[in-house]
N, C-alpha and C positions, 0 to 999 in steps of 0.2 A: 738374630731377630727371627721370630717365628714367621713362616711363610703363609700360614693360614690358621683359622680357628676351627677346632673340631665342632661339628654342628649337632652333637648329641644334646639331648635334654638333660635334666638334673641327674646326677649319679645317685643311685639308690643301693645302699649296701644291704644285701640280704642273702640268705642261704638258699633261696628259691631259685631253681634253674628250670629250663624247659622240661627236662626229663622228670624232675620231681613234681612240677606243677601238673604234668599230664597224668600223674598217678592219682590226682584228685578227680573224682568222677564228674563233678559239676563242671570243672574246667575242661576236661576231655570232651564231655558231651556238648558244651557250648562251642568249642572250637570245631568239633566235628560237624555240628549242625550248620554253622555258617559256611564251612569249607565245602562240604559235600553238596549243599543246596546250590551254591553259586556254580560249582564245577559241573553240576548236572544240567544247567541251563544251556540250551542251544544259543549260538550267536548268529546274528544275521547281518548282512551288508546291504546297504541301499545306495543307489545313485540318486542324487538330489537334482530335481529339475523344477525349480521354482517351488511351488507348494506340493509337488508330486514326488513320491518316493517309489523308485522302481528297484525291485530285488536284483542284486548283482553278485553272482557267485564267482566271478573271475578276477576280482580285485586282489592284488598280490598279498597284502597284509592279512586280509580276511582268509585267503587260502592257507597261509602259513599258520595262523592261529587255529583254524578250524580243522586242519588235516594233520600237519606234522610240525609242531613248534620247534622241535629239535630231534636229534637222532635217537633219544632215549625215551621220550614220553609221548603218550597220546594227548589229545586235547583235554580230556578230563583230568588226567594226571598232572598236566601242566598247570591248569587253573587251581587244582588242589594245592600245589606247591606255592603258587602266588598267594592264595587266600590264607593258608596256614601261617606263612610268615607274616602276613598283614594283620591277622586277628590276634596273634600272640606277641609279635615284636613291634607292630605298628608300622613296619616298612617291608617292602618286597623289592628285591633287586633281580634283574636279568641282564646278562651280558649279551649285547646285540652283536650278532655275527653277520658280517657283510661280505658280498662279492661285488666289488665296485661300489655303486650307489644303491644296490639292491640288498634288502635284508633277507638273509637266507636261514637264520636260526635265532632262537631266543633261549639262552641257557640260564635257568634259575640259579641264584647264588644265595646260600644261607645268610639271613640277615645278621646273625651273630658274628659273621666273619667279615662284615663290611662296615667301613667307617666313612661317612661323608665329611669332607672338609671344605669350608667356605674360604676361598682365597681372597687376597687383598684386592684383586681386580674384579671381584664379584662372581668369578667362575667357581664351579664346584669340582673337586677332585675326589674320586672314590678310591679308598685304600682297602684292598682285599688281603687278608692274612690267610695263607694256605695252611695245610696240615703240618708243614715243616716250619711254621712260624716265619715264613718269608713273606714280605709285603710286596704287593703289586699295585701300581697306580693306574687308574682308568680315567679317561676324560669323560666329561658330562655327556657327550653325544654317544658314548659307547655303552651307557648303562640306561636301562629302562627302570625307573624308580617310581613305584606306587607307594603313597604314604597316607597315613591317617592324619587327623588334625594335629597340628603341632606349631612349630615356629616358622613354617613355610619351607624350611630346608630339610627337616627330618621330622617324622611322625612320632608321637608319644607311644610308648610301649605299654599295652594293657598288662602284660606279664609283670613288668616292673612296678607299676602303680597298684596292682592287685596283690603285691607280694605279702603284705601283712594279713590280708584276708586268706590267702593261700596257706600261709604259715599256721594261722589259727585252725584252718580245716585239717592240716596235716597233724597238728597236735591232737585234735579231736579224734582223728582216725586212729592215731597211736593209742590214745586212751581207750577207745572202744575195743581195739585189738587186745590190749592187756586185760581189760575187764572181761571180755569174752573168753580169753585163754584161761583165766583164773576162776571162771564160773561165777563172776560177780563178787568175789571175796574182797574184803577190805583189810587195811592194816590195823594194828592195835597193840595192846600190851597185856601182860598177865598180872593180875592182882592177887596177892596172897593174904590170908588173915593177918590181922594186926599182931605184931610180936614175932612173926615167923621170920627166921633168918635161914636162908638157903646157902648151901655150899656151892662153890663154883661148878662142881660136877652136876649138882641138882639143877642149877639154872640152865646149864647147857643141855641137859636132858629135856627140860621143859621146852626150851627153844626149838630143839630138834622135833619134839612131838607136835608142836604147834606150827611148824614151818609150812606144812601142807595146808593148814587152815587158812593161810593168807595168800599162798602162791602155788600150792600144789594141786593134787587131784581133787576134783570136786566131791568125789565119793569117799574120801578119806575121813575116818571117824576118830578124832583125838580123844584121849582120856586124861582128865585133869585130876590130880590127887591133892590131898591135904587142904581141901577147901579153896583151891585156886580157881579163879574165873578169868575169862577172856573179856577185855574191854576194848571195843573197836574205836579207832580214832579217825579213820578215813570216812569219806562220804560215799554212799552207794550211788549207782547210776541215776536213780530217780531223784536223789537229793541234788545232784549237780545238773539235772535236767539235760542229760547228754543228747537225747533225741531232739529237743527243742533247739539246742545250740547247733547241731549239725544241720537242721533245717534252715536256720538263719544263715549259715555259711553258704548253703546252696543258693539262696536268694541274693546274698551279697556278691558272690562270684558271678552269677548270672547278670546282675546289675552292671558290674564292671565290663562284662563281655557284650552287653547290649542285646541280651536274649531274654525273652519272657521265660521265667522259670518253669512254667507249665509245659513248655516245649522240650524241656530236658527231664521230663517225668517227675516234676514236683507236684504231686497230687494235692498238696495243701492249697495250691493256688488255682485249682482247676475251674473255679467259678468266676475268677477275676475277669477273664476275657469273654465270658458268655459260653453257652453250651455248644454252639455251632463251630465245627472245625473250619468252615469257610470264613467266618468273621475272624477267627484266630489267625489263620494264615494270611488273610488280607492285611490285618493290623501289623503282623510281623514283617510283611513285605514293605509296607509304606513307611514304617517308623524305624526299622532295624536293618533290613536287607537292601533297600533301594540306595541308601547313601554309599554302600560298598560298590554297587554296580555303577553308579554315577562316577565314582572315583576312577574305577578301572577304565570305563569308556572314555572319559575325558583324558586320561593318561595315555591311552592308545593313540588318540588323535594328537596329543602334544608331543609324544616321544617317537612314535613309529610311523606317522603319516607325513608326507611332504606338505608344506604350508599351502601349496597350490591346490591340494585336494581337500582342504578343510571345508570348503563350501560345496564340494561336489560329491563327497562320499560320507557315509556314516556307518560305523560298526557298533552294534548294540546287542545286548543280551535280550533274548526272547523270553520274557517272563510270563507269557501267556500260558505256558505249560504248568507253571507254578500255581497260577490263579484259575486254572481250567475248572469250570463248573461240572456238575454231574450231567449225565446224558439228557435227562428230562429238561433241566434248565437250559441246556445248550440248544435243544430242539425248539423250545418255546422262543428263545432269543433269536435264533436264526429265522423262524417263521415270522416274527414281528419285523425283523430287518428286511426280509423279502417283501412282505406285504406293504411296507412303507417306502419301498423303492430305494433303500440304502444298500442293498446287497443283491446280487444275482443268485439264482439257485446253484449255479456251478461254483460260485465263491463259497457258499455254505457247504457244498459237498466237498470242496477242496479242504476246508477247515476240519472236516471230519475224516479226511484221508480217503475219500471216495472218488471214483472216476467221474469226469464230466459227462453230461448228457446233451443230446442235440436239442437246441433251442434254449438251453439253460444259461446262455450268456446275455439274455435280454433283461432289462429292468421291468418289473411288473408293478402294477398299482393295486392298492388294497380293494377288496370287495370282489370284483369280477375276475381278478387275476388274468388280465389280458395284457399283451405287450404294450408298453407306453407308446402313445401316439395313435392308438386306436380306441374306438368306442363301440359299444353294442348298438346295433340298429333296431333291435326289438328285444322284448323280454326273454325270448328264447335264446338270444345270443347267436342265432344262426349265421348272421352276417356281421362282420366287423369292418369298419372303415376308418381311414386316417382322420385325425382331428388336428 
């Protein structure tokens, strides 16, 4: 009797692999955009005290993720590994290394070498196949598993489900390569005048003469004799609308990957999201990027933090760097926040990476810009008194 059920999604037979898919520029660009954008975001840790959040850089899991997740990778390289597996295979796995009850390392495992199995008792066993084809079993608590939407046990693979679109793009690339290599030449046949009967040697000579016309040097000039003429049978690139087909493939692959095609240099869609880069990035963050961040953040809490810390600590990606406005907009925003009493001058200076100033930790009110709790005694403002 089988001890468990393999938790994979439907099997899709295809010649598309990770390496062949990454040769398609739209797939490469989409995976790179998602991977590098998330890995470049800082992460922050907060200690929760009711409705107040206080920055805490001493929490163990945060220090591990932010400084040295394992002996081989930096924080950026680590999250690149996590995201690349996630956006291509739909699942990302890390071996949790412990010293007693303390997590001391997180080692990424290629998703293509890991198989989750759902056991009869409801537990999950992860089977890893090494380069020698030997299998190793890991318990659920030994693996950090981040997954896309799926059956709850395993995430669906964008690479598998986009296989047909990727195959189409590969065929179009091969077609474009052959067309470019032959100088746009097309196949055809030789037609001779009615009643002409050629010997075998004559037919071979004509074939040899015209071979360069369909597949050889673009500058070759063939000579036809005895009234023979060349009749093309293939379609030229404009007839098959090669450029339009390739453009559709870009949009189709970007749709599978959840990336606006304009962000992977599809100039045909440059007006869809508006002319402002700010609106484009904000829309990309809200609709495409934020779900990935939420998955990773919630998975960190579920797999790497003790249950007793769920309500006391929060580890989050700092996406302010992604949505950061230009200098003029930031200055106007900070000024409005200070004038309305929502921010101190030193908080605004800290957000801009500037040193605090004396007296900058007070809340100010709009208009006279005096410390809260005081009021002007006269129009000259020479004397302030508490109110």
